Backbone of each chain as ProteinMPNN parsed JSONL, in Angstrom:
{"seq_chain_A": "MRIQVLFFAAYREIVGSRAVSWSTREGLTLEELVDHVLARYPGLAGHRGSMLLAVNHAVVDPDRILKEGDEVALLPPVSGGAP", "coords_chain_A": {"N_chain_A": [[100.124, 47.208, 82.312], [101.02, 51.177, 81.041], [103.228, 52.6, 78.639], [105.147, 55.12, 77.241], [106.958, 55.527, 74.742], [109.382, 56.507, 72.405], [110.397, 57.85, 69.898], [112.712, 58.682, 67.543], [114.513, 61.739, 64.212], [115.487, 59.379, 61.746], [114.339, 56.813, 62.929], [111.753, 58.131, 64.048], [110.775, 58.614, 61.293], [110.219, 56.391, 60.199], [108.855, 55.538, 61.834], [106.798, 57.397, 61.717], [105.725, 58.2, 63.609], [106.235, 60.352, 66.434], [106.029, 59.947, 69.233], [104.624, 57.124, 71.122], [102.177, 55.279, 72.999], [102.155, 52.593, 74.414], [100.836, 48.924, 75.442], [101.371, 47.266, 77.859], [102.241, 43.938, 79.66], [103.529, 43.652, 83.404], [106.947, 44.047, 84.917], [107.575, 43.305, 82.737], [111.066, 44.254, 80.39], [113.234, 46.026, 79.864], [114.783, 45.016, 77.18], [112.831, 43.165, 75.889], [110.462, 45.41, 75.445], [111.747, 46.465, 73.194], [111.588, 44.1, 71.204], [109.059, 43.662, 71.266], [108.343, 46.672, 69.923], [109.829, 46.321, 68.12], [109.115, 44.349, 66.338], [106.314, 45.261, 65.881], [106.904, 47.52, 64.404], [108.978, 46.374, 61.7], [111.022, 48.483, 60.309], [112.367, 49.369, 61.168], [114.367, 47.283, 62.676], [116.442, 46.676, 61.114], [117.841, 48.988, 62.86], [119.377, 47.7, 64.791], [121.779, 47.604, 65.796], [122.915, 49.979, 66.495], [121.24, 50.812, 67.797], [120.46, 53.34, 70.529], [119.277, 52.778, 73.754], [116.795, 54.731, 76.122], [116.13, 55.321, 78.632], [113.214, 57.676, 80.97], [115.179, 59.441, 80.385], [117.296, 58.96, 80.921], [120.595, 57.031, 79.531], [119.931, 53.461, 79.266], [120.658, 50.042, 81.262], [119.707, 46.795, 78.868], [118.577, 45.196, 80.426], [116.94, 46.647, 82.249], [113.947, 46.458, 83.688], [110.744, 47.275, 83.235], [108.793, 50.193, 84.426], [105.237, 51.571, 85.232], [104.259, 54.1, 83.158], [106.977, 54.82, 82.582], [108.898, 56.944, 80.638], [110.016, 55.93, 77.62], [112.922, 55.84, 75.178], [114.349, 55.147, 72.275], [116.849, 55.89, 70.202], [118.591, 57.415, 67.595], [122.293, 56.965, 66.257], [123.966, 60.448, 67.589], [124.63, 63.111, 66.059], [127.182, 63.566, 65.52], [130.36, 64.617, 63.702], [133.046, 66.036, 62.538], [135.925, 66.253, 64.308]], "CA_chain_A": [[100.959, 48.978, 82.441], [101.433, 52.43, 80.025], [104.425, 53.318, 78.611], [105.256, 56.266, 76.953], [107.502, 54.792, 73.571], [109.312, 58.091, 71.744], [111.477, 58.368, 68.311], [113.653, 60.364, 66.584], [115.067, 61.586, 63.727], [115.249, 58.675, 61.548], [113.052, 56.34, 63.35], [110.707, 59.004, 63.77], [109.902, 59.233, 59.798], [109.974, 54.932, 59.612], [107.522, 55.147, 63.163], [105.728, 57.859, 61.513], [104.838, 59.24, 65.163], [107.049, 60.949, 67.634], [105.53, 59.399, 70.427], [103.696, 56.176, 70.649], [101.976, 55.15, 73.823], [101.87, 51.439, 74.409], [100.146, 48.609, 76.705], [102.279, 46.573, 77.621], [102.431, 43.652, 81.53], [104.254, 44.221, 84.244], [107.967, 43.506, 84.785], [108.47, 43.489, 80.953], [112.526, 44.655, 80.342], [113.545, 46.648, 78.375], [114.918, 44.674, 76.415], [111.514, 42.639, 75.637], [109.816, 46.45, 75.161], [112.279, 47.021, 72.007], [111.469, 43.349, 70.497], [107.824, 44.461, 70.73], [108.522, 47.32, 69.268], [110.662, 46.085, 66.569], [108.138, 43.487, 66.18], [104.928, 46.23, 65.331], [108.228, 48.274, 63.206], [109.948, 46.126, 61.013], [111.641, 48.913, 58.907], [113.804, 50.074, 63.044], [114.903, 46.066, 62.901], [117.962, 46.864, 60.543], [118.872, 50.03, 63.344], [118.665, 47.57, 66.57], [123.123, 47.467, 66.364], [123.394, 51.338, 66.469], [119.841, 51.657, 68.533], [120.917, 53.504, 72.048], [117.898, 52.904, 74.612], [117.411, 56.168, 77.792], [114.655, 55.602, 80.201], [113.138, 58.802, 81.578], [116.429, 61.026, 80.059], [119.187, 58.64, 80.968], [120.327, 56.144, 78.666], [120.412, 52.579, 80.651], [120.77, 48.151, 80.217], [118.454, 46.645, 78.297], [117.812, 44.348, 80.865], [116.369, 47.12, 82.872], [112.784, 46.549, 84.064], [110.005, 49.015, 83.129], [107.846, 50.396, 85.222], [103.918, 52.253, 84.678], [104.82, 55.186, 82.95], [107.81, 54.97, 82.382], [109.156, 56.829, 79.2], [111.223, 54.32, 76.295], [113.141, 56.658, 73.85], [114.664, 54.788, 70.88], [117.839, 56.779, 69.787], [119.596, 57.07, 66.826], [123.663, 57.682, 66.367], [123.845, 61.718, 67.172], [125.413, 63.819, 64.667], [128.842, 63.545, 65.19], [130.757, 64.806, 62.846], [134.412, 65.815, 62.415], [136.57, 67.465, 65.28]], "C_chain_A": [[100.991, 49.919, 81.155], [102.533, 52.532, 80.24], [104.937, 54.251, 77.247], [106.494, 55.476, 75.568], [107.918, 56.122, 73.054], [111.056, 57.86, 70.543], [111.306, 59.748, 68.079], [114.336, 60.482, 65.57], [114.663, 60.27, 62.573], [114.312, 57.41, 61.29], [111.507, 56.676, 63.698], [109.77, 58.777, 62.528], [110.05, 57.337, 59.497], [108.977, 54.477, 60.087], [106.375, 55.54, 61.969], [104.66, 59.048, 62.413], [106.273, 59.63, 65.87], [107.199, 60.072, 68.898], [104.501, 58.238, 70.244], [103.191, 55.64, 72.361], [101.104, 53.375, 73.687], [102.042, 50.863, 75.683], [100.882, 47.684, 76.805], [102.006, 45.703, 79.804], [103.697, 43.759, 81.942], [105.586, 43.537, 84.389], [108.789, 42.722, 83.234], [109.832, 44.398, 82.071], [112.285, 45.041, 78.956], [113.834, 46.492, 77.02], [113.91, 43.86, 75.184], [110.659, 43.498, 74.764], [110.239, 46.75, 73.882], [111.673, 45.389, 71.227], [109.804, 43.707, 69.907], [107.686, 45.513, 70.051], [108.719, 47.608, 67.768], [109.56, 45.715, 65.063], [106.383, 44.21, 65.102], [105.736, 46.711, 63.876], [109.173, 47.458, 62.255], [111.049, 46.83, 60.321], [112.711, 49.382, 60.674], [114.371, 48.316, 62.721], [116.365, 45.954, 62.545], [119.134, 47.585, 61.617], [119.337, 49.337, 64.837], [120.415, 47.786, 67.29], [123.419, 48.283, 67.222], [122.44, 51.976, 67.122], [120.98, 52.38, 69.923], [120.219, 53.814, 72.688], [118.339, 53.767, 75.76], [115.423, 55.432, 78.072], [114.837, 56.624, 81.184], [114.609, 59.316, 81.422], [117.384, 60.269, 79.97], [119.413, 56.953, 80.401], [120.63, 54.655, 79.764], [120.704, 51.08, 79.529], [119.432, 47.943, 79.632], [117.671, 45.713, 79.323], [116.952, 45.307, 82.2], [114.614, 47.41, 83.025], [111.877, 47.738, 84.227], [109.536, 48.913, 83.945], [106.185, 51.507, 85.079], [104.713, 52.996, 84.859], [105.802, 55.629, 82.818], [108.281, 56.03, 81.017], [110.649, 56.972, 78.633], [111.578, 56.309, 75.673], [114.354, 55.488, 72.944], [115.44, 56.012, 70.538], [118.848, 56.607, 68.681], [120.55, 57.455, 67.197], [123.351, 59.169, 66.359], [124.481, 61.61, 66.247], [126.278, 63.408, 64.424], [129.51, 64.907, 64.482], [132.356, 65.303, 62.872], [134.792, 66.909, 63.464], [136.282, 68.729, 65.099]], "O_chain_A": [[100.986, 49.283, 80.101], [103.086, 52.581, 81.339], [105.012, 53.63, 76.187], [106.767, 54.386, 76.073], [107.064, 57.006, 73.13], [112.278, 57.782, 70.663], [110.694, 60.812, 68.17], [115.081, 59.51, 65.446], [113.447, 60.104, 62.474], [113.763, 57.007, 60.265], [110.495, 55.975, 63.678], [108.54, 58.737, 62.529], [109.943, 57.071, 58.3], [108.237, 53.606, 59.631], [105.528, 54.824, 61.436], [103.775, 59.892, 62.273], [107.299, 58.988, 65.646], [108.227, 59.631, 69.411], [103.632, 58.307, 69.375], [104.197, 55.654, 73.071], [100.038, 53.043, 73.168], [102.671, 51.298, 76.647], [101.167, 47.109, 75.754], [101.754, 46.354, 80.817], [104.715, 43.906, 81.266], [105.561, 42.365, 84.014], [109.785, 42.088, 82.887], [109.9, 44.836, 83.22], [111.747, 44.792, 77.878], [113.518, 47.176, 76.046], [114.107, 43.892, 73.969], [110.135, 43.07, 73.736], [109.387, 47.293, 73.177], [111.049, 45.808, 70.252], [109.403, 43.92, 68.763], [106.689, 45.426, 69.334], [108.313, 48.335, 66.861], [109.298, 46.126, 63.933], [105.733, 43.784, 64.147], [105.422, 46.45, 62.714], [110.258, 48.001, 62.049], [111.946, 46.184, 59.78], [113.913, 49.651, 60.665], [115.47, 48.629, 62.263], [117.262, 45.431, 63.206], [120.345, 47.374, 61.671], [119.609, 50.017, 65.826], [120.656, 48.002, 68.478], [123.931, 48.043, 68.315], [122.397, 53.201, 67.24], [122.097, 51.923, 70.166], [120.018, 55.028, 72.717], [119.443, 53.807, 76.303], [114.249, 55.284, 77.732], [115.785, 56.779, 81.954], [115.196, 59.607, 82.464], [118.325, 60.504, 79.213], [118.724, 55.974, 80.687], [121.333, 54.697, 80.775], [120.85, 50.863, 78.325], [118.397, 48.593, 79.783], [116.472, 45.457, 79.213], [116.372, 44.659, 83.071], [114.084, 48.414, 82.551], [112.0, 48.745, 84.924], [109.529, 47.845, 84.557], [106.578, 52.559, 84.575], [105.552, 53.111, 85.752], [105.891, 56.855, 82.876], [107.659, 55.559, 80.065], [111.699, 57.57, 78.869], [110.95, 57.368, 75.708], [115.351, 55.26, 73.629], [114.871, 57.103, 70.548], [119.792, 55.822, 68.763], [120.544, 58.186, 68.187], [122.619, 59.548, 65.445], [124.893, 60.627, 65.633], [126.514, 62.857, 63.349], [129.15, 66.054, 64.75], [132.941, 64.466, 63.561], [134.295, 68.029, 63.578], [136.776, 69.586, 65.832]]}, "seq_chain_B": "MIEIQRARIDLEAVVDSVRRDDAGAIVLFVGSVRSDDGVRALDYEVYRPMAIASFSSLIDRAKEKFGIREMSIVHRLGRVAVGADSVAIACASVHRTEAFAACAWVMDEVKRIVPIWKTEVADRKDRTRRRR", "coords_chain_B": {"N_chain_B": [[124.2, 78.992, 82.128], [121.831, 77.45, 79.692], [120.98, 76.297, 77.283], [118.396, 75.436, 74.578], [117.288, 76.305, 72.589], [115.176, 78.237, 69.587], [115.397, 80.701, 68.298], [118.161, 82.688, 67.224], [121.388, 82.743, 68.476], [122.757, 84.486, 71.49], [125.489, 85.676, 71.166], [127.026, 87.28, 72.286], [125.79, 87.531, 75.595], [125.605, 85.055, 76.473], [128.796, 84.627, 76.241], [128.525, 86.836, 78.158], [127.817, 84.995, 80.166], [129.092, 83.552, 81.834], [130.91, 85.485, 82.821], [133.383, 86.326, 85.287], [134.36, 87.431, 88.321], [136.969, 86.15, 89.456], [138.623, 84.56, 87.534], [140.73, 84.677, 84.828], [139.861, 83.861, 81.933], [137.596, 83.691, 79.77], [137.01, 81.179, 77.311], [135.005, 81.355, 74.093], [133.404, 79.136, 71.844], [131.582, 78.224, 68.976], [129.618, 77.394, 67.082], [129.111, 76.822, 63.655], [126.95, 76.813, 60.545], [128.126, 74.907, 58.14], [128.233, 75.143, 54.561], [127.73, 73.262, 51.924], [128.138, 70.805, 49.361], [126.047, 72.316, 48.413], [123.926, 72.797, 49.907], [121.902, 74.422, 51.946], [120.661, 75.046, 54.495], [120.71, 73.301, 58.102], [118.329, 71.466, 59.784], [117.985, 71.283, 63.299], [116.612, 68.649, 65.321], [115.931, 67.608, 68.745], [115.865, 66.154, 71.897], [114.898, 67.015, 73.994], [114.241, 67.171, 76.935], [116.389, 65.228, 78.051], [118.732, 66.594, 76.177], [118.971, 69.057, 78.01], [119.041, 67.282, 79.725], [122.028, 66.089, 79.867], [124.213, 68.473, 78.799], [124.215, 69.63, 81.008], [125.27, 67.908, 83.068], [127.393, 67.117, 81.218], [128.891, 69.8, 81.979], [129.427, 70.302, 84.784], [131.128, 67.573, 84.739], [132.762, 68.432, 83.641], [133.66, 70.944, 85.159], [134.994, 69.884, 87.311], [136.735, 68.235, 85.857], [138.749, 69.414, 84.814], [138.81, 72.115, 86.663], [137.572, 74.712, 85.736], [135.811, 77.39, 85.448], [133.479, 78.564, 85.111], [130.221, 77.366, 82.992], [128.868, 77.578, 79.615], [126.275, 76.49, 77.546], [124.468, 76.68, 74.751], [122.2, 75.635, 72.232], [120.513, 75.523, 69.119], [117.241, 74.673, 67.933], [115.699, 73.249, 65.735], [115.86, 75.123, 62.038], [118.464, 76.199, 61.102], [120.42, 78.454, 59.072], [122.59, 78.452, 56.925], [125.646, 79.449, 57.496], [125.081, 80.361, 60.073], [124.975, 80.109, 63.681], [124.774, 77.839, 65.289], [126.088, 76.369, 67.388], [126.668, 77.409, 71.09], [129.08, 77.625, 73.011], [130.442, 78.534, 75.777], [132.76, 79.041, 78.271], [134.927, 80.005, 81.459], [137.714, 80.404, 83.089], [140.064, 80.672, 85.806], [142.563, 80.508, 84.375], [143.737, 80.504, 81.224], [143.725, 77.731, 79.268], [143.058, 75.758, 80.907], [140.594, 76.73, 80.537], [140.123, 76.257, 77.858], [140.782, 73.446, 76.531], [138.587, 72.796, 78.411], [136.611, 73.305, 76.983], [137.053, 72.328, 74.094], [136.488, 70.027, 74.904], [134.149, 69.158, 75.949], [132.762, 69.794, 73.608], [133.429, 68.153, 71.682], [131.811, 66.058, 73.846], [129.405, 66.713, 73.383], [129.409, 66.474, 70.481], [128.994, 63.803, 70.592], [127.425, 62.661, 72.739], [124.883, 63.733, 73.125], [121.753, 63.82, 72.682], [120.972, 64.811, 69.924], [120.086, 65.572, 67.111], [121.195, 66.011, 63.344], [119.492, 67.272, 59.932], [120.304, 67.694, 56.54], [119.307, 70.305, 54.568], [119.292, 71.036, 51.109], [119.908, 72.394, 47.895], [117.793, 71.714, 46.429], [114.08, 70.666, 47.444], [113.362, 68.834, 47.733], [115.873, 67.209, 48.243], [117.473, 65.914, 50.978], [119.149, 65.699, 53.401], [120.852, 62.931, 55.892], [122.91, 64.184, 58.006], [126.165, 63.381, 59.127]], "CA_chain_B": [[122.982, 79.265, 81.315], [121.59, 76.422, 79.15], [119.376, 76.798, 76.525], [117.858, 74.829, 73.622], [116.556, 77.932, 71.828], [114.907, 78.414, 68.172], [116.036, 82.246, 68.651], [119.504, 83.418, 67.148], [121.981, 82.709, 69.467], [123.623, 85.833, 71.426], [126.475, 85.344, 71.767], [127.72, 88.422, 74.113], [125.283, 86.93, 76.05], [126.688, 83.678, 76.275], [129.788, 85.561, 76.77], [128.321, 87.364, 79.496], [126.663, 84.473, 81.791], [130.427, 83.269, 82.629], [131.835, 86.385, 84.01], [132.996, 86.079, 86.883], [135.762, 88.068, 88.862], [137.942, 85.48, 90.171], [138.184, 84.259, 86.09], [141.255, 85.737, 84.098], [140.082, 83.675, 80.467], [136.644, 83.168, 78.762], [136.937, 80.692, 76.076], [134.574, 81.453, 73.802], [133.709, 78.193, 71.082], [130.876, 78.553, 68.108], [129.128, 75.978, 65.872], [128.662, 77.158, 62.624], [126.246, 76.299, 59.603], [128.757, 75.586, 56.959], [128.255, 75.307, 53.475], [128.903, 71.617, 51.759], [127.421, 70.642, 48.538], [124.474, 72.839, 47.828], [123.547, 72.549, 51.425], [121.023, 75.964, 52.331], [120.898, 74.822, 55.879], [120.717, 71.889, 58.205], [117.139, 71.281, 60.617], [117.979, 70.357, 63.721], [116.168, 67.585, 65.973], [116.403, 67.71, 69.753], [115.323, 65.272, 72.148], [114.751, 68.581, 74.926], [115.074, 66.627, 78.396], [117.36, 64.63, 77.753], [119.784, 67.096, 76.257], [119.592, 69.401, 78.845], [120.283, 67.006, 81.238], [123.5, 66.323, 79.494], [124.899, 69.709, 79.484], [123.947, 69.773, 82.522], [125.936, 67.168, 83.535], [128.769, 67.582, 80.825], [129.087, 71.13, 82.259], [129.517, 69.079, 86.257], [132.103, 67.086, 84.653], [134.39, 69.705, 83.162], [134.389, 71.352, 85.777], [135.893, 68.771, 88.403], [137.841, 67.549, 85.235], [139.539, 70.7, 84.161], [138.979, 73.345, 87.444], [137.147, 75.621, 85.679], [134.732, 77.96, 86.717], [131.683, 79.024, 84.588], [130.336, 77.211, 81.885], [127.415, 77.719, 79.368], [126.219, 75.59, 76.155], [123.495, 76.795, 74.167], [121.958, 75.113, 70.752], [119.328, 75.782, 68.401], [117.023, 73.788, 67.444], [114.64, 73.396, 64.577], [115.949, 75.28, 60.628], [119.44, 77.434, 61.152], [120.492, 78.689, 57.142], [124.243, 78.232, 56.098], [126.932, 81.023, 58.273], [124.082, 80.761, 61.046], [125.668, 79.421, 64.312], [123.938, 76.568, 65.679], [126.055, 76.506, 68.711], [127.798, 78.043, 71.79], [129.982, 76.909, 74.33], [131.474, 79.796, 76.853], [134.546, 78.677, 79.335], [135.518, 80.918, 82.247], [138.985, 80.097, 84.087], [141.425, 81.206, 86.202], [144.072, 80.56, 83.325], [143.639, 79.991, 79.769], [145.133, 77.005, 79.591], [142.043, 74.683, 81.046], [139.331, 76.568, 79.333], [140.323, 75.635, 76.547], [140.906, 72.222, 76.798], [137.664, 71.909, 78.93], [135.209, 73.981, 76.008], [137.134, 71.446, 73.749], [136.757, 68.436, 75.372], [132.502, 69.576, 76.351], [132.077, 69.67, 72.328], [133.773, 66.606, 71.465], [131.273, 65.177, 74.099], [128.302, 66.871, 72.756], [128.597, 65.932, 69.54], [129.119, 62.548, 70.782], [126.126, 61.431, 73.177], [124.076, 64.436, 73.181], [120.504, 63.587, 71.61], [120.9, 66.523, 68.61], [120.271, 65.107, 64.569], [120.205, 67.142, 62.188], [119.343, 66.98, 59.31], [120.855, 68.913, 55.707], [118.525, 70.569, 53.685], [119.868, 71.182, 50.273], [119.137, 73.992, 47.403], [116.446, 71.665, 45.846], [113.25, 70.555, 48.1], [113.334, 66.758, 47.709], [117.157, 65.982, 48.701], [117.788, 65.754, 52.017], [120.075, 63.719, 54.109], [121.246, 63.102, 57.296], [124.258, 64.726, 58.053], [127.075, 62.474, 60.922]], "C_chain_B": [[123.494, 77.904, 80.342], [120.42, 76.426, 78.618], [119.682, 75.831, 74.896], [117.167, 75.828, 73.3], [115.931, 77.696, 69.598], [115.672, 79.597, 67.613], [117.891, 82.023, 68.283], [120.46, 83.211, 68.815], [123.191, 83.6, 69.623], [124.507, 86.304, 72.104], [127.355, 86.042, 72.957], [126.795, 88.076, 75.078], [125.745, 85.639, 76.652], [128.164, 83.677, 77.048], [129.518, 85.945, 78.546], [127.802, 85.947, 80.599], [127.751, 83.994, 82.201], [131.126, 83.706, 83.393], [132.262, 85.854, 84.898], [134.729, 87.108, 87.184], [136.909, 87.794, 89.312], [138.7, 84.412, 88.512], [139.136, 84.742, 85.087], [140.555, 85.822, 82.559], [138.583, 83.356, 80.49], [136.789, 82.978, 77.436], [135.317, 80.818, 75.109], [134.126, 80.281, 72.149], [132.336, 78.577, 70.406], [130.629, 77.815, 67.306], [128.229, 77.102, 64.434], [128.383, 76.189, 61.318], [127.405, 76.26, 58.522], [128.399, 74.651, 55.665], [129.02, 74.188, 52.546], [128.036, 71.556, 50.783], [125.752, 70.864, 48.162], [123.744, 73.029, 48.918], [122.556, 74.05, 51.573], [121.156, 75.804, 53.63], [120.362, 73.823, 56.874], [119.253, 72.156, 59.854], [117.688, 70.032, 61.538], [116.691, 69.7, 64.651], [116.669, 66.952, 67.643], [115.271, 66.1, 70.881], [115.339, 66.106, 73.765], [115.684, 67.428, 76.514], [115.847, 66.122, 78.521], [118.665, 65.587, 77.574], [120.087, 67.916, 76.952], [119.632, 68.918, 80.166], [121.715, 66.683, 81.32], [124.344, 67.032, 79.397], [124.908, 69.53, 80.506], [125.493, 69.113, 83.463], [126.574, 67.27, 83.392], [129.427, 69.206, 81.55], [130.195, 71.102, 84.148], [130.75, 68.56, 86.097], [132.874, 67.58, 84.26], [134.085, 70.382, 84.079], [134.957, 70.516, 87.333], [136.456, 67.821, 87.327], [138.894, 68.692, 85.062], [139.249, 72.202, 85.376], [138.264, 74.545, 86.528], [135.739, 75.991, 86.521], [133.277, 78.276, 86.704], [131.81, 78.278, 83.62], [128.964, 76.998, 81.381], [127.692, 77.112, 78.059], [124.749, 76.336, 75.815], [123.906, 76.482, 72.815], [120.926, 75.38, 70.419], [119.003, 74.481, 67.908], [115.301, 74.081, 66.369], [115.685, 73.846, 63.172], [117.27, 76.397, 61.075], [120.111, 76.897, 59.7], [122.406, 78.58, 57.44], [124.643, 79.955, 56.843], [126.034, 81.268, 59.052], [125.121, 80.006, 62.156], [124.649, 78.841, 65.072], [124.063, 75.827, 67.002], [126.727, 77.166, 69.42], [128.049, 78.182, 72.769], [130.406, 78.655, 74.864], [132.081, 79.264, 78.398], [134.919, 79.344, 80.177], [136.522, 80.302, 83.032], [139.825, 81.084, 84.479], [142.688, 81.467, 85.058], [143.739, 80.157, 82.18], [143.508, 79.017, 79.596], [143.267, 75.393, 79.311], [140.748, 75.314, 80.305], [139.543, 76.882, 77.688], [140.261, 73.961, 76.152], [139.803, 72.089, 77.591], [136.671, 72.434, 77.738], [135.684, 72.741, 74.537], [136.656, 70.088, 73.193], [134.895, 68.462, 75.793], [131.508, 69.385, 75.021], [132.191, 68.607, 71.97], [132.547, 65.311, 72.086], [129.972, 65.45, 73.636], [128.357, 66.538, 71.297], [129.183, 64.357, 69.937], [128.13, 61.448, 71.933], [125.209, 62.464, 73.602], [122.87, 64.291, 72.636], [119.726, 65.026, 70.877], [121.197, 65.406, 67.629], [119.562, 66.488, 64.51], [120.62, 66.789, 60.88], [119.95, 67.891, 58.109], [119.24, 68.995, 54.884], [118.935, 71.311, 52.614], [119.242, 72.307, 49.299], [117.127, 73.383, 46.961], [115.74, 70.649, 46.724], [113.347, 69.63, 48.473], [114.596, 66.382, 48.033], [117.629, 66.697, 49.801], [118.417, 64.76, 52.427], [121.149, 63.763, 55.616], [122.807, 62.921, 57.277], [125.381, 63.753, 59.543], [127.522, 63.394, 60.931]], "O_chain_B": [[124.612, 77.421, 80.163], [119.281, 76.508, 79.079], [120.745, 75.629, 74.31], [116.256, 76.13, 74.072], [116.464, 77.036, 68.706], [116.439, 79.52, 66.653], [118.672, 81.353, 68.959], [120.099, 83.529, 69.948], [124.148, 83.751, 68.863], [124.556, 86.997, 73.121], [127.988, 85.671, 73.946], [127.299, 88.722, 75.997], [126.494, 85.769, 77.62], [128.554, 83.032, 78.021], [130.014, 85.565, 79.607], [127.465, 86.149, 81.766], [127.59, 83.85, 83.413], [131.792, 83.183, 84.287], [131.685, 84.907, 85.432], [135.729, 87.313, 86.496], [137.792, 88.608, 89.582], [139.357, 83.427, 88.85], [138.529, 85.362, 84.213], [140.464, 86.862, 81.906], [138.304, 82.606, 81.425], [136.773, 83.829, 76.546], [134.408, 80.208, 75.672], [134.675, 80.768, 71.161], [131.687, 79.32, 71.143], [131.58, 77.446, 66.616], [127.204, 77.783, 64.393], [129.065, 75.223, 60.977], [127.731, 77.318, 57.985], [128.302, 73.436, 55.834], [130.23, 74.067, 52.359], [126.994, 72.172, 51.01], [124.795, 70.158, 47.844], [122.668, 73.578, 48.682], [123.08, 74.841, 50.789], [121.973, 76.607, 54.08], [119.309, 73.356, 56.441], [119.434, 72.976, 60.754], [117.861, 68.837, 61.3], [115.684, 70.409, 64.637], [117.525, 66.081, 67.792], [114.326, 65.398, 70.522], [115.941, 65.51, 74.659], [116.824, 67.137, 76.879], [116.451, 66.574, 79.494], [119.558, 65.574, 78.421], [121.304, 68.089, 77.03], [119.96, 69.446, 81.229], [122.469, 66.841, 82.28], [125.442, 66.639, 79.79], [125.972, 69.157, 81.0], [126.349, 69.652, 84.165], [127.331, 67.549, 84.321], [130.629, 69.439, 81.421], [131.23, 71.684, 84.473], [131.602, 68.81, 86.95], [134.001, 67.159, 84.522], [134.657, 71.297, 83.487], [135.239, 71.172, 88.335], [136.69, 66.666, 87.681], [140.053, 68.394, 85.353], [139.492, 73.316, 84.912], [138.72, 75.613, 86.938], [135.039, 75.518, 87.417], [132.361, 78.302, 87.527], [132.911, 78.133, 83.089], [128.047, 76.513, 82.043], [128.781, 77.091, 77.485], [123.967, 76.51, 76.749], [124.972, 76.684, 72.234], [120.105, 75.557, 71.318], [119.729, 73.544, 67.577], [114.318, 74.82, 66.415], [116.511, 72.95, 62.999], [116.885, 77.521, 61.396], [120.302, 75.762, 59.263], [123.029, 78.751, 58.488], [124.139, 81.073, 56.734], [125.793, 82.475, 59.074], [126.041, 79.339, 61.683], [123.678, 79.5, 65.444], [123.25, 75.145, 67.625], [127.612, 77.771, 68.815], [127.374, 78.833, 73.566], [130.582, 79.66, 74.175], [131.468, 79.272, 79.466], [135.954, 79.719, 79.626], [136.037, 79.489, 83.819], [140.245, 82.051, 83.844], [143.487, 82.401, 84.989], [143.291, 79.014, 82.273], [142.317, 79.036, 79.905], [142.771, 74.692, 78.429], [139.987, 74.632, 79.619], [139.112, 77.595, 76.781], [139.447, 73.565, 75.318], [139.709, 70.87, 77.735], [135.723, 71.656, 77.641], [134.722, 72.268, 73.933], [136.497, 69.451, 72.152], [134.496, 67.303, 75.907], [130.318, 69.072, 74.978], [131.193, 67.897, 71.852], [132.266, 64.248, 71.533], [129.273, 64.456, 73.437], [127.256, 66.291, 70.804], [130.025, 63.958, 69.133], [128.057, 60.222, 72.027], [124.593, 62.122, 74.611], [122.958, 64.958, 71.606], [118.754, 65.764, 71.04], [122.156, 64.656, 67.443], [118.686, 67.267, 64.885], [121.669, 66.217, 60.582], [120.197, 69.022, 58.529], [118.385, 68.131, 54.689], [119.043, 72.493, 52.938], [118.312, 73.027, 49.661], [116.021, 73.918, 47.034], [116.431, 69.66, 46.971], [113.44, 69.436, 49.685], [114.711, 65.165, 48.178], [118.103, 67.831, 49.739], [118.431, 63.559, 52.156], [121.944, 64.591, 56.061], [123.584, 62.075, 56.836], [125.07, 63.686, 60.733], [128.324, 63.682, 61.819]]}, "name": "protein", "num_of_chains": 2, "seq": "MRIQVLFFAAYREIVGSRAVSWSTREGLTLEELVDHVLARYPGLAGHRGSMLLAVNHAVVDPDRILKEGDEVALLPPVSGGAPMIEIQRARIDLEAVVDSVRRDDAGAIVLFVGSVRSDDGVRALDYEVYRPMAIASFSSLIDRAKEKFGIREMSIVHRLGRVAVGADSVAIACASVHRTEAFAACAWVMDEVKRIVPIWKTEVADRKDRTRRRR"}
């Protein structure tokens, strides 16, 4: 199946692209996909602890099973700032 | 009103978008780009569909939590110069207390959960830094 993987801000700069089309087996979990992505882009590995994961525009748990056509986004911590 | 736009924010239009006959108070929060340490602009990057869904959900939650009548959120995308407005939140309610509270709560949540990132653009072209 094919999955669209999106990268933003610092992650986009590390990967060198905002979107990558990923071909993978059926039944893959989000966490397994992230393992594959980090293996291809080792520069992201140090960010794993603070990375938020979204599928189809909503933050989901890493054990989510992915489906054909899903849009997965790897999100750095958002801007924040003092109140 | 929910907008993510490159154009400058028309604050009067944001206020007008929440006006209602049954609301006696309108609070407008405006976030502007601050000049810190040679910064001349901020570049905003947005995951648009998720940001719009987050704004919509925050407005629904604010209505439920504070009993406000109407709320609008407008956020800039791309480069915003020092002194210009990057975000506007308008909130209308029957009385002012809940409008102030809802506006403050939503802005905190926008900073905490909405997928928007900013990078500082400094005087020297080669000097950029992600702002937290």
